[in-house]
All heavy atoms as TSV, in Angstrom:
chain	resi	resn	atom	element	x	y	z
A	1	MET	N	N	-34.825	-65.045	-44.397
A	1	MET	CA	C	-36.127	-65.561	-44.864
A	1	MET	C	C	-37.296	-64.641	-44.550
A	1	MET	O	O	-38.228	-64.559	-45.272
A	1	MET	CB	C	-36.357	-66.959	-44.254
A	1	MET	CG	C	-37.468	-67.711	-44.883
A	1	MET	SD	S	-37.161	-67.997	-46.610
A	1	MET	CE	C	-37.766	-69.561	-46.817
A	2	SER	N	N	-37.151	-63.888	-43.438
A	2	SER	CA	C	-38.244	-63.009	-43.064
A	2	SER	C	C	-38.344	-61.805	-44.017
A	2	SER	O	O	-39.420	-61.269	-44.228
A	2	SER	CB	C	-38.059	-62.507	-41.633
A	2	SER	OG	O	-36.902	-61.760	-41.552
A	3	LYS	N	N	-37.217	-61.460	-44.659
A	3	LYS	CA	C	-37.299	-60.382	-45.619
A	3	LYS	C	C	-38.076	-60.831	-46.850
A	3	LYS	O	O	-38.772	-59.979	-47.441
A	3	LYS	CB	C	-35.875	-59.956	-45.999
A	3	LYS	CG	C	-35.126	-59.243	-44.881
A	3	LYS	CD	C	-33.749	-58.802	-45.352
A	3	LYS	CE	C	-32.973	-58.169	-44.180
A	3	LYS	NZ	N	-31.659	-57.727	-44.616
A	4	VAL	N	N	-37.934	-62.050	-47.249
A	4	VAL	CA	C	-38.656	-62.587	-48.376
A	4	VAL	C	C	-40.140	-62.557	-48.111
A	4	VAL	O	O	-40.946	-62.129	-48.956
A	4	VAL	CB	C	-38.184	-63.970	-48.750
A	4	VAL	CG1	C	-38.996	-64.575	-49.838
A	4	VAL	CG2	C	-36.671	-63.963	-49.150
A	5	ILE	N	N	-40.524	-62.983	-46.954
A	5	ILE	CA	C	-41.941	-62.967	-46.575
A	5	ILE	C	C	-42.457	-61.535	-46.513
A	5	ILE	O	O	-43.561	-61.292	-47.003
A	5	ILE	CB	C	-42.105	-63.672	-45.200
A	5	ILE	CG1	C	-41.795	-65.156	-45.346
A	5	ILE	CG2	C	-43.526	-63.507	-44.691
A	5	ILE	CD1	C	-41.766	-65.942	-44.059
A	6	LEU	N	N	-41.667	-60.625	-46.025
A	6	LEU	CA	C	-42.092	-59.225	-45.957
A	6	LEU	C	C	-42.288	-58.671	-47.388
A	6	LEU	O	O	-43.312	-57.949	-47.626
A	6	LEU	CB	C	-41.047	-58.382	-45.254
A	6	LEU	CG	C	-41.359	-56.914	-45.107
A	6	LEU	CD1	C	-42.622	-56.675	-44.258
A	6	LEU	CD2	C	-40.186	-56.191	-44.468
A	7	VAL	N	N	-41.396	-58.991	-48.317
A	7	VAL	CA	C	-41.554	-58.524	-49.675
A	7	VAL	C	C	-42.828	-59.144	-50.309
A	7	VAL	O	O	-43.574	-58.429	-51.001
A	7	VAL	CB	C	-40.288	-58.880	-50.501
A	7	VAL	CG1	C	-40.518	-58.633	-51.968
A	7	VAL	CG2	C	-39.124	-58.063	-50.001
A	8	ILE	N	N	-43.040	-60.402	-50.100
A	8	ILE	CA	C	-44.264	-61.060	-50.627
A	8	ILE	C	C	-45.505	-60.429	-50.085
A	8	ILE	O	O	-46.470	-60.164	-50.815
A	8	ILE	CB	C	-44.196	-62.585	-50.347
A	8	ILE	CG1	C	-43.079	-63.232	-51.193
A	8	ILE	CG2	C	-45.560	-63.246	-50.682
A	8	ILE	CD1	C	-42.807	-64.687	-50.868
A	9	LEU	N	N	-45.560	-60.175	-48.813
A	9	LEU	CA	C	-46.705	-59.522	-48.191
A	9	LEU	C	C	-46.903	-58.099	-48.726
A	9	LEU	O	O	-48.041	-57.693	-48.976
A	9	LEU	CB	C	-46.551	-59.473	-46.694
A	9	LEU	CG	C	-46.721	-60.848	-45.920
A	9	LEU	CD1	C	-46.445	-60.686	-44.458
A	9	LEU	CD2	C	-48.126	-61.397	-46.184
A	10	LEU	N	N	-45.819	-57.416	-48.921
A	10	LEU	CA	C	-45.901	-56.014	-49.453
A	10	LEU	C	C	-46.478	-56.062	-50.861
A	10	LEU	O	O	-47.345	-55.239	-51.226
A	10	LEU	CB	C	-44.548	-55.345	-49.414
A	10	LEU	CG	C	-44.499	-53.917	-49.826
A	10	LEU	CD1	C	-45.357	-53.056	-48.920
A	10	LEU	CD2	C	-43.058	-53.413	-49.831
A	11	ILE	N	N	-45.945	-56.956	-51.693
A	11	ILE	CA	C	-46.467	-57.069	-53.068
A	11	ILE	C	C	-47.954	-57.495	-53.050
A	11	ILE	O	O	-48.766	-56.970	-53.800
A	11	ILE	CB	C	-45.638	-58.073	-53.855
A	11	ILE	CG1	C	-44.222	-57.472	-54.089
A	11	ILE	CG2	C	-46.296	-58.432	-55.167
A	11	ILE	CD1	C	-43.221	-58.453	-54.713
A	12	GLY	N	N	-48.321	-58.407	-52.166
A	12	GLY	CA	C	-49.714	-58.784	-52.025
A	12	GLY	C	C	-50.614	-57.661	-51.630
A	12	GLY	O	O	-51.700	-57.456	-52.188
A	13	PHE	N	N	-50.140	-56.855	-50.703
A	13	PHE	CA	C	-50.967	-55.661	-50.248
A	13	PHE	C	C	-51.072	-54.682	-51.420
A	13	PHE	O	O	-52.162	-54.091	-51.554
A	13	PHE	CB	C	-50.275	-55.021	-49.046
A	13	PHE	CG	C	-51.014	-53.824	-48.540
A	13	PHE	CD1	C	-52.214	-53.973	-47.813
A	13	PHE	CD2	C	-50.595	-52.562	-48.809
A	13	PHE	CE1	C	-52.913	-52.893	-47.368
A	13	PHE	CE2	C	-51.262	-51.444	-48.372
A	13	PHE	CZ	C	-52.468	-51.623	-47.615
A	14	MET	N	N	-50.016	-54.444	-52.117
A	14	MET	CA	C	-50.089	-53.566	-53.279
A	14	MET	C	C	-51.093	-54.065	-54.307
A	14	MET	O	O	-51.833	-53.263	-54.878
A	14	MET	CB	C	-48.676	-53.373	-53.860
A	14	MET	CG	C	-47.766	-52.522	-53.039
A	14	MET	SD	S	-46.029	-52.478	-53.508
A	14	MET	CE	C	-46.107	-52.307	-55.276
A	15	ALA	N	N	-51.074	-55.361	-54.571
A	15	ALA	CA	C	-52.038	-55.927	-55.502
A	15	ALA	C	C	-53.467	-55.717	-55.024
A	15	ALA	O	O	-54.333	-55.334	-55.784
A	15	ALA	CB	C	-51.731	-57.411	-55.735
A	16	LEU	N	N	-53.711	-55.957	-53.733
A	16	LEU	CA	C	-55.055	-55.748	-53.208
A	16	LEU	C	C	-55.443	-54.284	-53.260
A	16	LEU	O	O	-56.613	-53.938	-53.526
A	16	LEU	CB	C	-55.089	-56.243	-51.731
A	16	LEU	CG	C	-55.085	-57.742	-51.559
A	16	LEU	CD1	C	-54.941	-58.087	-50.099
A	16	LEU	CD2	C	-56.298	-58.401	-52.151
A	17	ALA	N	N	-54.498	-53.407	-53.012
A	17	ALA	CA	C	-54.800	-51.936	-53.058
A	17	ALA	C	C	-55.211	-51.526	-54.434
A	17	ALA	O	O	-56.110	-50.697	-54.625
A	17	ALA	CB	C	-53.592	-51.159	-52.604
A	18	ILE	N	N	-54.563	-52.148	-55.453
A	18	ILE	CA	C	-54.931	-51.774	-56.823
A	18	ILE	C	C	-56.280	-52.442	-57.207
A	18	ILE	O	O	-57.130	-51.794	-57.781
A	18	ILE	CB	C	-53.815	-52.278	-57.799
A	18	ILE	CG1	C	-52.579	-51.416	-57.595
A	18	ILE	CG2	C	-54.282	-52.138	-59.270
A	18	ILE	CD1	C	-51.313	-51.911	-58.294
A	19	MET	N	N	-56.457	-53.683	-56.821
A	19	MET	CA	C	-57.711	-54.415	-57.160
A	19	MET	C	C	-58.950	-53.745	-56.554
A	19	MET	O	O	-59.977	-53.587	-57.219
A	19	MET	CB	C	-57.643	-55.877	-56.676
A	19	MET	CG	C	-56.847	-56.785	-57.532
A	19	MET	SD	S	-57.040	-58.512	-57.149
A	19	MET	CE	C	-56.556	-58.680	-55.477
A	20	PHE	N	N	-58.834	-53.327	-55.319
A	20	PHE	CA	C	-59.993	-52.789	-54.608
A	20	PHE	C	C	-59.956	-51.226	-54.502
A	20	PHE	O	O	-60.772	-50.629	-53.839
A	20	PHE	CB	C	-60.114	-53.393	-53.257
A	20	PHE	CG	C	-60.382	-54.862	-53.265
A	20	PHE	CD1	C	-59.409	-55.745	-52.818
A	20	PHE	CD2	C	-61.538	-55.376	-53.807
A	20	PHE	CE1	C	-59.670	-57.119	-52.871
A	20	PHE	CE2	C	-61.784	-56.737	-53.858
A	20	PHE	CZ	C	-60.824	-57.629	-53.377
A	21	ASP	N	N	-58.950	-50.665	-55.194
A	21	ASP	CA	C	-58.784	-49.183	-55.218
A	21	ASP	C	C	-58.656	-48.544	-53.829
A	21	ASP	O	O	-59.275	-47.486	-53.521
A	21	ASP	CB	C	-59.905	-48.515	-56.039
A	21	ASP	CG	C	-59.494	-47.196	-56.544
A	21	ASP	OD1	O	-58.291	-46.888	-56.616
A	21	ASP	OD2	O	-60.405	-46.364	-56.883
A	22	TRP	N	N	-57.946	-49.220	-52.953
A	22	TRP	CA	C	-57.649	-48.665	-51.663
A	22	TRP	C	C	-56.612	-47.568	-51.832
A	22	TRP	O	O	-55.669	-47.694	-52.600
A	22	TRP	CB	C	-57.099	-49.698	-50.711
A	22	TRP	CG	C	-58.046	-50.799	-50.358
A	22	TRP	CD1	C	-59.372	-50.860	-50.484
A	22	TRP	CD2	C	-57.669	-52.123	-49.909
A	22	TRP	NE1	N	-59.866	-52.081	-50.105
A	22	TRP	CE2	C	-58.826	-52.892	-49.741
A	22	TRP	CE3	C	-56.421	-52.720	-49.604
A	22	TRP	CZ2	C	-58.817	-54.172	-49.309
A	22	TRP	CZ3	C	-56.426	-54.043	-49.160
A	22	TRP	CH2	C	-57.600	-54.721	-49.002
A	23	PHE	N	N	-56.720	-46.468	-51.069
A	23	PHE	CA	C	-55.721	-45.372	-51.085
A	23	PHE	C	C	-55.462	-44.844	-52.473
A	23	PHE	O	O	-54.337	-44.448	-52.786
A	23	PHE	CB	C	-54.419	-45.852	-50.440
A	23	PHE	CG	C	-54.566	-46.578	-49.155
A	23	PHE	CD1	C	-54.282	-47.943	-49.062
A	23	PHE	CD2	C	-55.060	-45.988	-48.020
A	23	PHE	CE1	C	-54.404	-48.642	-47.909
A	23	PHE	CE2	C	-55.199	-46.670	-46.851
A	23	PHE	CZ	C	-54.853	-48.054	-46.748
A	24	ASP	N	N	-56.451	-44.849	-53.334
A	24	ASP	CA	C	-56.300	-44.456	-54.763
A	24	ASP	C	C	-55.205	-45.234	-55.402
A	24	ASP	O	O	-54.335	-44.685	-56.180
A	24	ASP	CB	C	-56.006	-42.913	-54.837
A	24	ASP	CG	C	-57.197	-42.107	-54.472
A	24	ASP	OD1	O	-58.300	-42.541	-54.774
A	24	ASP	OD2	O	-57.011	-41.003	-53.909
A	25	GLY	N	N	-55.114	-46.515	-55.153
A	25	GLY	CA	C	-54.083	-47.403	-55.644
A	25	GLY	C	C	-54.063	-47.497	-57.190
A	25	GLY	O	O	-52.984	-47.510	-57.795
A	26	ARG	N	N	-55.234	-47.388	-57.795
A	26	ARG	CA	C	-55.253	-47.482	-59.274
A	26	ARG	C	C	-54.618	-46.225	-59.869
A	26	ARG	O	O	-53.911	-46.346	-60.880
A	26	ARG	CB	C	-56.706	-47.658	-59.749
A	26	ARG	CG	C	-57.261	-49.001	-59.388
A	26	ARG	CD	C	-58.678	-49.121	-59.842
A	26	ARG	NE	N	-59.234	-50.384	-59.352
A	26	ARG	CZ	C	-60.525	-50.653	-59.330
A	26	ARG	NH1	N	-61.392	-49.795	-59.784
A	26	ARG	NH2	N	-60.945	-51.800	-58.841
A	27	ASP	N	N	-54.944	-45.097	-59.320
A	27	ASP	CA	C	-54.358	-43.854	-59.828
A	27	ASP	C	C	-52.850	-43.820	-59.660
A	27	ASP	O	O	-52.095	-43.411	-60.564
A	27	ASP	CB	C	-54.963	-42.623	-59.140
A	27	ASP	CG	C	-56.496	-42.434	-59.501
A	27	ASP	OD1	O	-56.880	-42.870	-60.580
A	27	ASP	OD2	O	-57.168	-41.855	-58.661
A	28	LEU	N	N	-52.381	-44.251	-58.508
A	28	LEU	CA	C	-50.973	-44.305	-58.284
A	28	LEU	C	C	-50.276	-45.309	-59.215
A	28	LEU	O	O	-49.186	-45.012	-59.750
A	28	LEU	CB	C	-50.695	-44.734	-56.809
A	28	LEU	CG	C	-51.076	-43.691	-55.765
A	28	LEU	CD1	C	-50.922	-44.257	-54.358
A	28	LEU	CD2	C	-50.270	-42.435	-55.921
A	29	ALA	N	N	-50.892	-46.464	-59.438
A	29	ALA	CA	C	-50.331	-47.439	-60.361
A	29	ALA	C	C	-50.306	-46.873	-61.789
A	29	ALA	O	O	-49.312	-47.063	-62.500
A	29	ALA	CB	C	-51.142	-48.718	-60.292
A	30	GLN	N	N	-51.367	-46.189	-62.158
A	30	GLN	CA	C	-51.382	-45.616	-63.532
A	30	GLN	C	C	-50.324	-44.571	-63.707
A	30	GLN	O	O	-49.631	-44.511	-64.708
A	30	GLN	CB	C	-52.797	-45.050	-63.802
A	30	GLN	CG	C	-52.961	-44.599	-65.226
A	30	GLN	CD	C	-52.985	-45.769	-66.191
A	30	GLN	OE1	O	-53.424	-46.857	-65.889
A	30	GLN	NE2	N	-52.461	-45.535	-67.377
A	31	THR	N	N	-50.148	-43.733	-62.660
A	31	THR	CA	C	-49.116	-42.719	-62.752
A	31	THR	C	C	-47.738	-43.315	-62.845
A	31	THR	O	O	-46.880	-42.887	-63.595
A	31	THR	CB	C	-49.211	-41.806	-61.520
A	31	THR	OG1	O	-50.498	-41.225	-61.426
A	31	THR	CG2	C	-48.168	-40.721	-61.552
A	32	ALA	N	N	-47.504	-44.382	-62.007
A	32	ALA	CA	C	-46.170	-45.028	-62.050
A	32	ALA	C	C	-45.965	-45.714	-63.393
A	32	ALA	O	O	-44.803	-45.636	-63.956
A	32	ALA	CB	C	-46.130	-46.110	-60.962
A	33	LEU	N	N	-46.956	-46.318	-64.005
A	33	LEU	CA	C	-46.815	-46.965	-65.289
A	33	LEU	C	C	-46.562	-45.923	-66.403
A	33	LEU	O	O	-45.735	-46.152	-67.286
A	33	LEU	CB	C	-48.017	-47.813	-65.630
A	33	LEU	CG	C	-48.166	-49.051	-64.809
A	33	LEU	CD1	C	-49.521	-49.739	-65.117
A	33	LEU	CD2	C	-47.024	-50.013	-65.040
A	34	ASN	N	N	-47.188	-44.769	-66.313
A	34	ASN	CA	C	-46.912	-43.705	-67.269
A	34	ASN	C	C	-45.523	-43.207	-67.166
A	34	ASN	O	O	-44.841	-42.966	-68.187
A	34	ASN	CB	C	-47.892	-42.554	-67.076
A	34	ASN	CG	C	-49.307	-42.897	-67.590
A	34	ASN	OD1	O	-49.454	-43.774	-68.414
A	34	ASN	ND2	N	-50.302	-42.211	-67.070
A	35	ALA	N	N	-45.014	-43.071	-65.940
A	35	ALA	CA	C	-43.634	-42.634	-65.756
A	35	ALA	C	C	-42.656	-43.645	-66.322
A	35	ALA	O	O	-41.691	-43.296	-66.959
A	35	ALA	CB	C	-43.352	-42.354	-64.276
A	36	LEU	N	N	-42.941	-44.924	-66.040
A	36	LEU	CA	C	-42.128	-45.988	-66.608
A	36	LEU	C	C	-42.097	-46.018	-68.093
A	36	LEU	O	O	-41.059	-46.226	-68.746
A	36	LEU	CB	C	-42.490	-47.359	-66.007
A	36	LEU	CG	C	-42.167	-47.617	-64.582
A	36	LEU	CD1	C	-42.804	-48.942	-64.143
A	36	LEU	CD2	C	-40.664	-47.681	-64.422
A	37	GLN	N	N	-43.244	-45.772	-68.685
A	37	GLN	CA	C	-43.406	-45.746	-70.152
A	37	GLN	C	C	-42.539	-44.638	-70.719
A	37	GLN	O	O	-41.849	-44.781	-71.721
A	37	GLN	CB	C	-44.856	-45.608	-70.580
A	37	GLN	CG	C	-45.057	-45.651	-72.078
A	37	GLN	CD	C	-44.688	-46.950	-72.684
A	37	GLN	OE1	O	-44.822	-48.022	-72.060
A	37	GLN	NE2	N	-44.256	-46.965	-73.917
A	38	LYS	N	N	-42.558	-43.457	-70.059
A	38	LYS	CA	C	-41.744	-42.331	-70.559
A	38	LYS	C	C	-40.245	-42.680	-70.473
A	38	LYS	O	O	-39.449	-42.383	-71.365
A	38	LYS	CB	C	-42.023	-41.079	-69.719
A	38	LYS	CG	C	-43.349	-40.488	-70.003
A	38	LYS	CD	C	-43.643	-39.275	-69.132
A	38	LYS	CE	C	-45.010	-38.722	-69.358
A	38	LYS	NZ	N	-45.328	-37.594	-68.463
A	39	GLY	N	N	-39.890	-43.387	-69.400
A	39	GLY	CA	C	-38.475	-43.865	-69.282
A	39	GLY	C	C	-38.070	-44.833	-70.317
A	39	GLY	O	O	-36.981	-44.764	-70.871
A	40	VAL	N	N	-38.961	-45.725	-70.668
A	40	VAL	CA	C	-38.712	-46.688	-71.739
A	40	VAL	C	C	-38.557	-45.975	-73.074
A	40	VAL	O	O	-37.664	-46.329	-73.837
A	40	VAL	CB	C	-39.815	-47.781	-71.796
A	40	VAL	CG1	C	-39.720	-48.608	-73.073
A	40	VAL	CG2	C	-39.758	-48.664	-70.566
A	41	ILE	N	N	-39.392	-45.045	-73.307
A	41	ILE	CA	C	-39.302	-44.259	-74.583
A	41	ILE	C	C	-37.966	-43.503	-74.645
A	41	ILE	O	O	-37.283	-43.507	-75.720
A	41	ILE	CB	C	-40.503	-43.356	-74.735
A	41	ILE	CG1	C	-41.797	-44.117	-74.965
A	41	ILE	CG2	C	-40.316	-42.310	-75.855
A	41	ILE	CD1	C	-43.084	-43.341	-74.935
A	42	ALA	N	N	-37.592	-42.901	-73.553
A	42	ALA	CA	C	-36.278	-42.210	-73.498
A	42	ALA	C	C	-35.146	-43.169	-73.799
A	42	ALA	O	O	-34.177	-42.850	-74.518
A	42	ALA	CB	C	-36.119	-41.498	-72.188
A	43	LEU	N	N	-35.189	-44.367	-73.170
A	43	LEU	CA	C	-34.134	-45.365	-73.404
A	43	LEU	C	C	-34.145	-45.850	-74.886
A	43	LEU	O	O	-33.029	-46.021	-75.447
A	43	LEU	CB	C	-34.335	-46.544	-72.453
A	43	LEU	CG	C	-33.998	-46.310	-70.986
A	43	LEU	CD1	C	-34.364	-47.517	-70.168
A	43	LEU	CD2	C	-32.487	-45.986	-70.842
A	44	GLU	N	N	-35.294	-46.012	-75.453
A	44	GLU	CA	C	-35.352	-46.389	-76.858
A	44	GLU	C	C	-34.728	-45.347	-77.755
A	44	GLU	O	O	-33.950	-45.690	-78.681
A	44	GLU	CB	C	-36.808	-46.611	-77.331
A	44	GLU	CG	C	-37.470	-47.841	-76.726
A	44	GLU	CD	C	-38.954	-47.920	-77.110
A	44	GLU	OE1	O	-39.521	-46.978	-77.702
A	44	GLU	OE2	O	-39.524	-48.946	-76.765
A	45	GLU	N	N	-35.027	-44.070	-77.508
A	45	GLU	CA	C	-34.466	-43.004	-78.319
A	45	GLU	C	C	-32.955	-42.930	-78.147
A	45	GLU	O	O	-32.244	-42.722	-79.162
A	45	GLU	CB	C	-35.113	-41.644	-77.944
A	45	GLU	CG	C	-36.583	-41.573	-78.358
A	45	GLU	CD	C	-37.260	-40.330	-77.812
A	45	GLU	OE1	O	-36.666	-39.565	-77.014
A	45	GLU	OE2	O	-38.436	-40.132	-78.161
A	46	THR	N	N	-32.488	-43.073	-76.934
A	46	THR	CA	C	-31.053	-43.058	-76.670
A	46	THR	C	C	-30.385	-44.252	-77.391
A	46	THR	O	O	-29.320	-44.079	-78.012
A	46	THR	CB	C	-30.754	-43.112	-75.157
A	46	THR	OG1	O	-31.421	-42.054	-74.570
A	46	THR	CG2	C	-29.262	-43.081	-74.904
A	47	GLY	N	N	-30.969	-45.426	-77.280
A	47	GLY	CA	C	-30.394	-46.602	-77.954
A	47	GLY	C	C	-30.380	-46.471	-79.431
A	47	GLY	O	O	-29.394	-46.809	-80.062
A	48	ASP	N	N	-31.431	-45.865	-80.035
A	48	ASP	CA	C	-31.440	-45.644	-81.487
A	48	ASP	C	C	-30.345	-44.647	-81.890
A	48	ASP	O	O	-29.709	-44.831	-82.903
A	48	ASP	CB	C	-32.818	-45.101	-81.892
A	48	ASP	CG	C	-33.916	-46.169	-81.809
A	48	ASP	OD1	O	-33.584	-47.342	-81.708
A	48	ASP	OD2	O	-35.083	-45.778	-81.838
A	49	ALA	N	N	-30.164	-43.611	-81.070
A	49	ALA	CA	C	-29.121	-42.617	-81.319
A	49	ALA	C	C	-27.772	-43.252	-81.272
A	49	ALA	O	O	-26.891	-43.010	-82.168
A	49	ALA	CB	C	-29.235	-41.422	-80.433
A	50	VAL	N	N	-27.498	-44.072	-80.262
A	50	VAL	CA	C	-26.215	-44.739	-80.105
A	50	VAL	C	C	-25.971	-45.713	-81.242
A	50	VAL	O	O	-24.865	-45.768	-81.849
A	50	VAL	CB	C	-26.086	-45.417	-78.751
A	50	VAL	CG1	C	-24.841	-46.309	-78.700
A	50	VAL	CG2	C	-26.089	-44.387	-77.636
A	51	THR	N	N	-27.002	-46.461	-81.639
A	51	THR	CA	C	-26.861	-47.395	-82.717
A	51	THR	C	C	-26.531	-46.665	-84.040
A	51	THR	O	O	-25.699	-47.101	-84.756
A	51	THR	CB	C	-28.161	-48.206	-82.886
A	51	THR	OG1	O	-28.419	-48.918	-81.699
A	51	THR	CG2	C	-28.091	-49.175	-84.024
A	52	GLY	N	N	-27.206	-45.533	-84.277
A	52	GLY	CA	C	-26.917	-44.736	-85.450
A	52	GLY	C	C	-25.499	-44.259	-85.459
A	52	GLY	O	O	-24.836	-44.280	-86.519
A	53	ALA	N	N	-25.004	-43.780	-84.327
A	53	ALA	CA	C	-23.633	-43.259	-84.230
A	53	ALA	C	C	-22.613	-44.410	-84.489
A	53	ALA	O	O	-21.638	-44.206	-85.212
A	53	ALA	CB	C	-23.391	-42.656	-82.897
A	54	VAL	N	N	-22.868	-45.585	-83.911
A	54	VAL	CA	C	-21.979	-46.709	-84.093
A	54	VAL	C	C	-21.963	-47.157	-85.587
A	54	VAL	O	O	-20.936	-47.389	-86.148
A	54	VAL	CB	C	-22.395	-47.874	-83.178
A	54	VAL	CG1	C	-21.615	-49.178	-83.542
A	54	VAL	CG2	C	-22.139	-47.557	-81.741
A	55	GLU	N	N	-23.116	-47.176	-86.213
A	55	GLU	CA	C	-23.168	-47.528	-87.630
A	55	GLU	C	C	-22.449	-46.544	-88.479
A	55	GLU	O	O	-21.770	-46.909	-89.448
A	55	GLU	CB	C	-24.658	-47.732	-88.053
A	55	GLU	CG	C	-25.294	-48.923	-87.476
A	55	GLU	CD	C	-26.803	-49.003	-87.825
A	55	GLU	OE1	O	-27.321	-48.011	-88.415
A	55	GLU	OE2	O	-27.400	-50.038	-87.492
A	56	GLN	N	N	-22.561	-45.268	-88.142
A	56	GLN	CA	C	-21.892	-44.216	-88.909
A	56	GLN	C	C	-20.386	-44.359	-88.743
A	56	GLN	O	O	-19.653	-44.238	-89.746
A	56	GLN	CB	C	-22.384	-42.861	-88.408
A	56	GLN	CG	C	-21.884	-41.701	-89.215
A	56	GLN	CD	C	-22.431	-40.404	-88.759
A	56	GLN	OE1	O	-22.789	-40.262	-87.571
A	56	GLN	NE2	N	-22.536	-39.427	-89.659
A	57	VAL	N	N	-19.914	-44.661	-87.573
A	57	VAL	CA	C	-18.471	-44.794	-87.377
A	57	VAL	C	C	-17.991	-46.087	-88.118
A	57	VAL	O	O	-16.892	-45.998	-88.742
A	57	VAL	CB	C	-18.161	-44.891	-85.835
A	57	VAL	CG1	C	-16.722	-45.372	-85.620
A	57	VAL	CG2	C	-18.392	-43.571	-85.166
A	58	GLN	N	N	-18.730	-47.109	-88.060
A	58	GLN	CA	C	-18.303	-48.340	-88.799
A	58	GLN	C	C	-18.305	-48.096	-90.276
A	58	GLN	O	O	-17.402	-48.563	-90.962
A	58	GLN	CB	C	-19.296	-49.502	-88.469
A	58	GLN	CG	C	-19.148	-50.028	-87.121
A	58	GLN	CD	C	-20.155	-51.082	-86.762
A	58	GLN	OE1	O	-21.204	-51.227	-87.462
A	58	GLN	NE2	N	-19.908	-51.887	-85.728
A	59	GLN	N	N	-19.256	-47.315	-90.785
A	59	GLN	CA	C	-19.261	-47.015	-92.208
A	59	GLN	C	C	-18.068	-46.171	-92.611
A	59	GLN	O	O	-17.430	-46.371	-93.617
A	59	GLN	CB	C	-20.600	-46.256	-92.576
A	59	GLN	CG	C	-20.770	-46.031	-94.034
A	59	GLN	CD	C	-20.988	-47.292	-94.835
A	59	GLN	OE1	O	-21.406	-48.299	-94.278
A	59	GLN	NE2	N	-20.723	-47.245	-96.114
A	60	GLN	N	N	-17.706	-45.184	-91.754
A	60	GLN	CA	C	-16.533	-44.342	-92.017
A	60	GLN	C	C	-15.253	-45.138	-91.963
A	60	GLN	O	O	-14.339	-44.924	-92.739
A	60	GLN	CB	C	-16.479	-43.199	-91.036
A	60	GLN	CG	C	-17.530	-42.145	-91.230
A	60	GLN	CD	C	-17.507	-41.061	-90.183
A	60	GLN	OE1	O	-16.797	-41.168	-89.186
A	60	GLN	NE2	N	-18.334	-40.031	-90.330
A	61	GLN	N	N	-15.152	-46.136	-91.087
A	61	GLN	CA	C	-13.977	-46.952	-90.985
A	61	GLN	C	C	-13.867	-47.850	-92.209
A	61	GLN	O	O	-12.731	-48.101	-92.666
A	61	GLN	CB	C	-14.013	-47.834	-89.767
A	61	GLN	CG	C	-13.737	-47.042	-88.461
A	61	GLN	CD	C	-13.809	-47.901	-87.220
A	61	GLN	OE1	O	-14.297	-49.043	-87.264
A	61	GLN	NE2	N	-13.376	-47.385	-86.085
A	62	LYS	N	N	-14.954	-48.289	-92.773
A	62	LYS	CA	C	-14.905	-49.134	-93.990
A	62	LYS	C	C	-14.477	-48.295	-95.181
A	62	LYS	O	O	-13.759	-48.786	-96.086
A	62	LYS	CB	C	-16.272	-49.733	-94.260
A	62	LYS	CG	C	-16.649	-50.874	-93.319
A	62	LYS	CD	C	-18.015	-51.386	-93.673
A	62	LYS	CE	C	-18.447	-52.497	-92.684
A	62	LYS	NZ	N	-19.766	-52.995	-92.950
A	63	GLU	N	N	-14.844	-47.018	-95.241
A	63	GLU	CA	C	-14.539	-46.151	-96.355
A	63	GLU	C	C	-13.110	-45.659	-96.281
A	63	GLU	O	O	-12.543	-45.295	-97.343
A	63	GLU	CB	C	-15.539	-44.994	-96.427
A	63	GLU	CG	C	-16.946	-45.416	-96.764
A	63	GLU	CD	C	-17.926	-44.294	-96.656
A	63	GLU	OE1	O	-17.543	-43.117	-96.309
A	63	GLU	OE2	O	-19.098	-44.483	-97.005
A	64	ALA	N	N	-12.539	-45.534	-95.105
A	64	ALA	CA	C	-11.185	-45.007	-94.945
A	64	ALA	C	C	-10.138	-46.051	-95.408
A	64	ALA	O	O	-10.314	-47.234	-95.228
A	64	ALA	CB	C	-10.937	-44.662	-93.501
A	65	PRO	N	N	-9.111	-45.581	-96.112
A	65	PRO	CA	C	-8.133	-46.530	-96.624
A	65	PRO	C	C	-7.200	-47.063	-95.578
A	65	PRO	O	O	-6.922	-46.657	-94.559
A	65	PRO	CB	C	-7.312	-45.734	-97.654
A	65	PRO	CG	C	-7.631	-44.298	-97.421
A	65	PRO	CD	C	-8.901	-44.232	-96.571
């Protein structure tokens, strides 16, 4: 139970650091969000490529006798 309280306190401190810009919290949060956004974009591109490959294989299987 103490680990849960520690996590809650840590999240609360991080929120306060961003709200009041302690330790350049806003800049760090913005940097982290930009990195996450780049990761999401990379995952989207990979997913689109895999989906295209799967559709191409399914199309070839339908055309094959």
